[in-house]
N, C-alpha and C positions, 0 to 999 in steps of 0.2 A: 666639544662635540658630545651629544647625548648618546644614550644606549638605544632607545627606540626610535626608528624612523617614522616619518609622517604617514607612511603607508602601512604601518604595523598596528595590530589591534591594541586597544588600551589594556591596562593591567587587570581590569575586572569588567564584568557585566552585571547589571542589576535586572532581575526579573520581577515583574509584578510590583513595581515601585509603590503603587497605591493600594496594595493588598491590605485587607482589613483583619487578617488573622492575628491572633496574639503571639504567633511564632515568627521569629526571624531566623532564616536558614542561611548558613554559610558553607562554602566548599573551598577550603584553602588549597586543595590539590586537584581542582577540577580540570585544569588544562595541561597541555604538554608542549606548548609553543616555546621555541628558543629564539631570542632576538637574532636578527640576521647578522648583527655585528659580532656575535659570538660563534658563528659557524654552527657546528654540531657538538661543540664542547668535547670533541673527540669520542663521542658516543655513537655506536652504530644505530641504524634505523631499527633493527630488530630489538635492541635494548631500549630504544625510546618508546617501544610499544609495551614494555614491561612495567611492573608496578614501581620500579625505581624512579620512573619519570613522572608518574601521576597516580591518582587514585582511580583505578580502572572502574568504569561504570557509574561513578558517583555523580558526574554531571547529569547524566540521564535520569537518575533517581531523583536528584534535587529539583530538576526542572519539572518533572511530573508531579512531585510532591508540592511544589510551589503552586501549580495550577489547581491541584485537588484541595488544598487548604486555603487558597486565596492568600498565600503568604509571600512576603517579600523575600527574595533570595539574592545573595551576593556571591558570585562565582569568580574565582581567580583564573586568569588566562594562561599564565606562563608555567613552564615545568618547574617542579620542586628542585630540579638540579640547577636551575639558574639562581634561585633563592627560595628557600623553604619558608613559605609564609605562615607556617605554624611553628616557627622556632624564633626565639629571641635572636636578633641579627648578630649579636656578639658571640654566639656559641659556634663551634666548628661545624656542627651538623647543618647550620643554615646554608653553608656552601660546601657540600660534601665532596671530598676528594675521592672517596670510595663510598658506593651505595650498595648495600648487601655485600657481595664480593666483586662488584664491577668497578673498575677504576674510571674516574671522571677526569681525564687529563686537563680539560679546560678550567678546572677548579683548583689545580695544584699551584701552590705558592701565589695565590691571588694578592695583588697589591691592595692596600687599604682603600685607595681611590676607586678601584674596580668594584669592591664590595659596596662602597658607599653609593656608587652609581646605580647598581642593581637595587639597593635598598630604596633609593630616592625615586626611582622610576617604576618599580613594581610593588615592593612591599608597602611602602608608605601610602601610595594612592589607594591600594586595596583596603588597608585597614582604616584609612580615612573615610572610605565609602561606607564601611560597616559602622563606624562611629556616627556618621551622618544619618544613616538609617535609624540607628538607635535614638539619636537626638530628636529626629522627626516624630518619634512616638511619645516624647515627653508630654504630659506626666505619666502616661501609661507605661508600664514596664513589661516589655515582651519577654517571652521565654526564648532563650538563645539555644538554637539547635545546630551544632557543628557536625556536618556530614562528612564521613570518611569511609574508606574501604581498605581491606587488608588482604595480603596475598595468602593463599591456602597453605603454602609451604615457604618457610624462611630459613635460609642456611641449612636446608635439609631436614628441618623439623616441621612436621605437619601440625596444622592448627585445626582442631576438630570443631570448634564453635562456628555457628552460622552467623552470629551477630554478637556484638558486645556493646555495653554502655560504659562510658568512662566518666570519671568525675574526680574532683580534688577536695576542696573544703566543704562543699555543699552537695551532699548526695541525694537530697530529698526528691527532686523530680526524676533523676536517673534511676533511683531505686524503684519508684512506682512504675516507670516504663519497663524496667527489667522484669518485674513481676508480671506485667501484662504480656510481655513477649514470651515468658515461660509458659503462660497459659495457652499459647498457640500450639497447634499440633505439630509434633516432629521438629521442634526447634531446639538447638543447643545454644544456650544463652550464657554469656560470660559477663563478669563485671571487672573492670580494670585489668583485662587480659584480652589480647596479647600486649596491650599497652596500658599505661596509666597517665593521668594528667599531672604534671608538676610545673612549677614556675621555671625550671631549668630546661625542660624539654618541650614545652608548649607555649603558645602565645595567645591564640584567640580566646580560649576559655578563661585563663587567668586574667588577661587584660580587659577584655570587653565584658565578660559575664561576671567574674568574681569581683573585680574592682568596681563594677557597676551595680553590685548587689542584686544581680538578676538570677532567677532560677534558670537552669540550663541542663543540657545533656550533650555529650559527644557520642555520636553513634558510629560504630564501625561495622560494616557489612562485608562478609567474605566475597572476594572479587569474582570467583567462579559462579556465584549466584546472581550476579548483576552485569555480567559481561555482554549480555544481549538485551534486546528491547523487551522481550517477554519477562526476563528477570527483573529488569528495572521497573516495569509496569507493576509487577506483583509486589515488589517491596515498597514502591511508592504508595500503592493502595493500602498495604498493611499499615504503614506508618501514618497515613492520612486517617485511618480508622482509630489507631491506638493513641496517637499524640493528644487529640482532644479529650479522650477518656482520662488520660494521665493528668492533663491540666485540670480537669474537673475534680479528680481525686485530690490533687494538690491543695485546692481551695475548699475541700470538704463538700464538693457537690456530688 
């Protein structure tokens, strides 16, 4: 018996599949659906609305940005509490038993077969869709844009930055975008803070972008800035304006 029923949504959705933009957008934590077979994982409805379950606001920003740029976007459907699609499946944080300070009872002492089922039906199809979109661009090499959001306060510690760009081995495109964001009025911009990309803690950028020798950026937007449609529209418009400028600067244009 599988994890997802025939009446449940697929692991991902693709927006603007024939988009002509040089950017490919991904949103690893866009959704917060839990498969019916897993109940509620022991998590309250109130907690499922929090950042522990998904990247608040990022689906709306990504969808709007996809339209404005004419860019293909791949959005993941299921909650990061089921399986975190931006973690290597073998690390404990891929199936968190505790997220921030909230216990996730449905992830305690998971059997290997249960982990493998979640990986096979959610993680693998999502990343296969990204790989397929990248392969469809061959020989053109898109710029990989990983879209994320972060909570304004984590474990009682405030995060004053409005936006951050993250990178690992190749900071070229991220650094250009960071400079452009800093030129915007009244924005606090961070680099590799409050997170940084590593092979141990991330999957999308290391596997799809760095292994594919692509330019990339991982964008983190503070969630209180994009929790409503007005904020999502503002940030999508800002990024739709700045990303092409950054791409031109990258190539010397």
